[in-house]
TORSE-607592 format. One record per residue (C-alpha): residue number from 1; residue in three letters; chain; x, y, z. Coordinates in steps of 0.02 Angstrom, whole numbers, m for minus. Layout:
// residues N
<site nr="NUM" rest="ALA" kette="A" x="X" y="Y" z="Z"/>
...
// end
This chain:
// residues 151
<site nr="1" rest="MET" kette="A" x="4834" y="m4834" z="m8632"/>
<site nr="2" rest="SER" kette="A" x="4839" y="m4655" z="m8573"/>
<site nr="3" rest="ALA" kette="A" x="4947" y="m4520" z="m8651"/>
<site nr="4" rest="ILE" kette="A" x="5132" y="m4518" z="m8613"/>
<site nr="5" rest="ASP" kette="A" x="5215" y="m4347" z="m8597"/>
<site nr="6" rest="TRP" kette="A" x="5369" y="m4409" z="m8688"/>
<site nr="7" rest="GLY" kette="A" x="5446" y="m4235" z="m8702"/>
<site nr="8" rest="SER" kette="A" x="5452" y="m4219" z="m8514"/>
<site nr="9" rest="ILE" kette="A" x="5508" y="m4397" z="m8485"/>
<site nr="10" rest="LEU" kette="A" x="5650" y="m4386" z="m8611"/>
<site nr="11" rest="PRO" kette="A" x="5680" y="m4201" z="m8649"/>
<site nr="12" rest="GLU" kette="A" x="5834" y="m4243" z="m8753"/>
<site nr="13" rest="ALA" kette="A" x="5721" y="m4330" z="m8879"/>
<site nr="14" rest="ARG" kette="A" x="5607" y="m4179" z="m8890"/>
<site nr="15" rest="GLN" kette="A" x="5756" y="m4063" z="m8909"/>
<site nr="16" rest="ALA" kette="A" x="5826" y="m4170" z="m9049"/>
<site nr="17" rest="MET" kette="A" x="5658" y="m4160" z="m9138"/>
<site nr="18" rest="LEU" kette="A" x="5652" y="m3971" z="m9116"/>
<site nr="19" rest="SER" kette="A" x="5827" y="m3955" z="m9186"/>
<site nr="20" rest="LEU" kette="A" x="5782" y="m4056" z="m9341"/>
<site nr="21" rest="GLU" kette="A" x="5624" y="m3953" z="m9362"/>
<site nr="22" rest="ALA" kette="A" x="5720" y="m3789" z="m9350"/>
<site nr="23" rest="VAL" kette="A" x="5829" y="m3832" z="m9500"/>
<site nr="24" rest="SER" kette="A" x="5686" y="m3810" z="m9623"/>
<site nr="25" rest="HIS" kette="A" x="5640" y="m3641" z="m9552"/>
<site nr="26" rest="ARG" kette="A" x="5814" y="m3569" z="m9581"/>
<site nr="27" rest="ALA" kette="A" x="5833" y="m3613" z="m9765"/>
<site nr="28" rest="GLY" kette="A" x="5718" y="m3488" z="m9847"/>
<site nr="29" rest="LEU" kette="A" x="5563" y="m3594" z="m9868"/>
<site nr="30" rest="SER" kette="A" x="5398" y="m3507" z="m9836"/>
<site nr="31" rest="ARG" kette="A" x="5311" y="m3554" z="m9675"/>
<site nr="32" rest="ARG" kette="A" x="5146" y="m3573" z="m9769"/>
<site nr="33" rest="LEU" kette="A" x="5225" y="m3702" z="m9885"/>
<site nr="34" rest="LEU" kette="A" x="5298" y="m3795" z="m9737"/>
<site nr="35" rest="GLU" kette="A" x="5129" y="m3799" z="m9652"/>
<site nr="36" rest="LEU" kette="A" x="5047" y="m3869" z="m9809"/>
<site nr="37" rest="VAL" kette="A" x="5177" y="m4006" z="m9816"/>
<site nr="38" rest="LYS" kette="A" x="5154" y="m4046" z="m9631"/>
<site nr="39" rest="ILE" kette="A" x="4966" y="m4054" z="m9651"/>
<site nr="40" rest="ARG" kette="A" x="4975" y="m4168" z="m9803"/>
<site nr="41" rest="VAL" kette="A" x="5098" y="m4288" z="m9721"/>
<site nr="42" rest="SER" kette="A" x="4992" y="m4290" z="m9563"/>
<site nr="43" rest="GLN" kette="A" x="4838" y="m4331" z="m9667"/>
<site nr="44" rest="MET" kette="A" x="4931" y="m4477" z="m9745"/>
<site nr="45" rest="ASN" kette="A" x="4990" y="m4540" z="m9576"/>
<site nr="46" rest="GLY" kette="A" x="4822" y="m4515" z="m9491"/>
<site nr="47" rest="CYS" kette="A" x="4890" y="m4402" z="m9354"/>
<site nr="48" rest="ALA" kette="A" x="4744" y="m4304" z="m9282"/>
<site nr="49" rest="PHE" kette="A" x="4851" y="m4205" z="m9160"/>
<site nr="50" rest="CYS" kette="A" x="4969" y="m4142" z="m9296"/>
<site nr="51" rest="LEU" kette="A" x="4824" y="m4104" z="m9414"/>
<site nr="52" rest="ASP" kette="A" x="4745" y="m3998" z="m9279"/>
<site nr="53" rest="MET" kette="A" x="4909" y="m3910" z="m9241"/>
<site nr="54" rest="HIS" kette="A" x="4962" y="m3872" z="m9419"/>
<site nr="55" rest="THR" kette="A" x="4793" y="m3818" z="m9484"/>
<site nr="56" rest="LYS" kette="A" x="4786" y="m3694" z="m9340"/>
<site nr="57" rest="GLU" kette="A" x="4962" y="m3634" z="m9381"/>
<site nr="58" rest="ALA" kette="A" x="4921" y="m3621" z="m9567"/>
<site nr="59" rest="ARG" kette="A" x="4766" y="m3517" z="m9531"/>
<site nr="60" rest="GLN" kette="A" x="4868" y="m3398" z="m9424"/>
<site nr="61" rest="LEU" kette="A" x="4986" y="m3377" z="m9573"/>
<site nr="62" rest="GLY" kette="A" x="4839" y="m3329" z="m9684"/>
<site nr="63" rest="GLU" kette="A" x="4808" y="m3495" z="m9769"/>
<site nr="64" rest="THR" kette="A" x="4632" y="m3508" z="m9840"/>
<site nr="65" rest="GLU" kette="A" x="4500" y="m3631" z="m9786"/>
<site nr="66" rest="GLN" kette="A" x="4475" y="m3684" z="m9967"/>
<site nr="67" rest="ARG" kette="A" x="4657" y="m3736" z="m9987"/>
<site nr="68" rest="LEU" kette="A" x="4658" y="m3825" z="m9819"/>
<site nr="69" rest="TYR" kette="A" x="4500" y="m3922" z="m9860"/>
<site nr="70" rest="ALA" kette="A" x="4563" y="m3973" z="m10032"/>
<site nr="71" rest="LEU" kette="A" x="4739" y="m4021" z="m9978"/>
<site nr="72" rest="ALA" kette="A" x="4699" y="m4207" z="m9970"/>
<site nr="73" rest="VAL" kette="A" x="4655" y="m4198" z="m10155"/>
<site nr="74" rest="TRP" kette="A" x="4783" y="m4069" z="m10210"/>
<site nr="75" rest="HIS" kette="A" x="4819" y="m4170" z="m10369"/>
<site nr="76" rest="GLU" kette="A" x="4645" y="m4124" z="m10434"/>
<site nr="77" rest="ALA" kette="A" x="4624" y="m3952" z="m10355"/>
<site nr="78" rest="PRO" kette="A" x="4679" y="m3794" z="m10449"/>
<site nr="79" rest="PHE" kette="A" x="4722" y="m3698" z="m10290"/>
<site nr="80" rest="TYR" kette="A" x="4908" y="m3740" z="m10278"/>
<site nr="81" rest="ASP" kette="A" x="5050" y="m3669" z="m10380"/>
<site nr="82" rest="GLU" kette="A" x="5185" y="m3772" z="m10465"/>
<site nr="83" rest="SER" kette="A" x="5312" y="m3752" z="m10325"/>
<site nr="84" rest="GLU" kette="A" x="5183" y="m3811" z="m10196"/>
<site nr="85" rest="ARG" kette="A" x="5138" y="m3958" z="m10308"/>
<site nr="86" rest="ALA" kette="A" x="5320" y="m4008" z="m10323"/>
<site nr="87" rest="ALA" kette="A" x="5343" y="m3997" z="m10133"/>
<site nr="88" rest="LEU" kette="A" x="5184" y="m4094" z="m10097"/>
<site nr="89" rest="ALA" kette="A" x="5230" y="m4231" z="m10221"/>
<site nr="90" rest="TRP" kette="A" x="5403" y="m4244" z="m10141"/>
<site nr="91" rest="ALA" kette="A" x="5325" y="m4254" z="m9967"/>
<site nr="92" rest="GLU" kette="A" x="5203" y="m4389" z="m10019"/>
<site nr="93" rest="ALA" kette="A" x="5339" y="m4494" z="m10101"/>
<site nr="94" rest="MET" kette="A" x="5451" y="m4478" z="m9947"/>
<site nr="95" rest="THR" kette="A" x="5308" y="m4526" z="m9833"/>
<site nr="96" rest="ASN" kette="A" x="5261" y="m4677" z="m9939"/>
<site nr="97" rest="LEU" kette="A" x="5437" y="m4741" z="m9967"/>
<site nr="98" rest="SER" kette="A" x="5379" y="m4914" z="m10020"/>
<site nr="99" rest="ALA" kette="A" x="5335" y="m4837" z="m10189"/>
<site nr="100" rest="GLY" kette="A" x="5506" y="m4753" z="m10204"/>
<site nr="101" rest="VAL" kette="A" x="5552" y="m4572" z="m10237"/>
<site nr="102" rest="PRO" kette="A" x="5557" y="m4548" z="m10426"/>
<site nr="103" rest="ASP" kette="A" x="5696" y="m4444" z="m10505"/>
<site nr="104" rest="ALA" kette="A" x="5563" y="m4341" z="m10593"/>
<site nr="105" rest="LEU" kette="A" x="5504" y="m4274" z="m10424"/>
<site nr="106" rest="TYR" kette="A" x="5680" y="m4214" z="m10383"/>
<site nr="107" rest="GLN" kette="A" x="5692" y="m4132" z="m10554"/>
<site nr="108" rest="ALA" kette="A" x="5526" y="m4044" z="m10525"/>
<site nr="109" rest="LEU" kette="A" x="5592" y="m3977" z="m10359"/>
<site nr="110" rest="LEU" kette="A" x="5748" y="m3907" z="m10445"/>
<site nr="111" rest="ALA" kette="A" x="5637" y="m3798" z="m10553"/>
<site nr="112" rest="HIS" kette="A" x="5576" y="m3706" z="m10397"/>
<site nr="113" rest="PHE" kette="A" x="5699" y="m3731" z="m10255"/>
<site nr="114" rest="SER" kette="A" x="5886" y="m3722" z="m10224"/>
<site nr="115" rest="GLU" kette="A" x="5977" y="m3878" z="m10168"/>
<site nr="116" rest="ARG" kette="A" x="5986" y="m3803" z="m9993"/>
<site nr="117" rest="GLN" kette="A" x="5797" y="m3780" z="m9994"/>
<site nr="118" rest="ILE" kette="A" x="5772" y="m3958" z="m10057"/>
<site nr="119" rest="VAL" kette="A" x="5876" y="m4025" z="m9914"/>
<site nr="120" rest="ALA" kette="A" x="5777" y="m3915" z="m9793"/>
<site nr="121" rest="LEU" kette="A" x="5612" y="m3975" z="m9866"/>
<site nr="122" rest="THR" kette="A" x="5672" y="m4154" z="m9848"/>
<site nr="123" rest="SER" kette="A" x="5717" y="m4116" z="m9667"/>
<site nr="124" rest="ALA" kette="A" x="5542" y="m4047" z="m9638"/>
<site nr="125" rest="VAL" kette="A" x="5461" y="m4203" z="m9711"/>
<site nr="126" rest="ILE" kette="A" x="5572" y="m4316" z="m9605"/>
<site nr="127" rest="ALA" kette="A" x="5529" y="m4213" z="m9452"/>
<site nr="128" rest="ILE" kette="A" x="5340" y="m4214" z="m9475"/>
<site nr="129" rest="ASN" kette="A" x="5341" y="m4401" z="m9508"/>
<site nr="130" rest="ALA" kette="A" x="5434" y="m4422" z="m9343"/>
<site nr="131" rest="TRP" kette="A" x="5319" y="m4300" z="m9250"/>
<site nr="132" rest="ASN" kette="A" x="5169" y="m4399" z="m9315"/>
<site nr="133" rest="ARG" kette="A" x="5243" y="m4558" z="m9245"/>
<site nr="134" rest="TRP" kette="A" x="5274" y="m4478" z="m9076"/>
<site nr="135" rest="ALA" kette="A" x="5098" y="m4404" z="m9067"/>
<site nr="136" rest="ILE" kette="A" x="5008" y="m4561" z="m9122"/>
<site nr="137" rest="SER" kette="A" x="5107" y="m4687" z="m9020"/>
<site nr="138" rest="MET" kette="A" x="5112" y="m4580" z="m8862"/>
<site nr="139" rest="ARG" kette="A" x="4924" y="m4544" z="m8875"/>
<site nr="140" rest="THR" kette="A" x="4942" y="m4354" z="m8884"/>
<site nr="141" rest="GLU" kette="A" x="4768" y="m4280" z="m8867"/>
<site nr="142" rest="PRO" kette="A" x="4700" y="m4205" z="m9028"/>
<site nr="143" rest="GLY" kette="A" x="4626" y="m4032" z="m9006"/>
<site nr="144" rest="SER" kette="A" x="4737" y="m3984" z="m8861"/>
<site nr="145" rest="TYR" kette="A" x="4861" y="m3880" z="m8963"/>
<site nr="146" rest="ARG" kette="A" x="4850" y="m3692" z="m8936"/>
<site nr="147" rest="PRO" kette="A" x="4952" y="m3583" z="m9053"/>
<site nr="148" rest="ASP" kette="A" x="4946" y="m3439" z="m8929"/>
<site nr="149" rest="LEU" kette="A" x="5043" y="m3544" z="m8803"/>
<site nr="150" rest="ALA" kette="A" x="5168" y="m3616" z="m8928"/>
<site nr="151" rest="ARG" kette="A" x="5272" y="m3460" z="m8954"/>
// end
């Protein structure tokens, strides 16, 4: 099956996705944190296109290679602060819903984020999970994303 340009075929679907995505950017969460979350969820979902996109975006925001390389094993790596750890644990639990989302993860978030930011983070995780599904199922070509053309 060749790639389907779903955003052109059904622009309302793409616009809905962009609207959901925008919520997280307006709630005071750092863009670097959001990129880490998007990368980790994309790793879990096996989305090569989104991994390519969000690692490029993270690098443009000043994220280090060391932290990007270790993100898949963030539990063991000392390179992430407690707020990042709380956000990554939340994102992983939301992505792997079959294991549930423990109350302790929500409590850990409250130590670092406002309720508004938690809702925005949740929105970001929902959005990247959906983007992953679009990219994988529609055969979006990994490596084709160019940050210089995305703005």
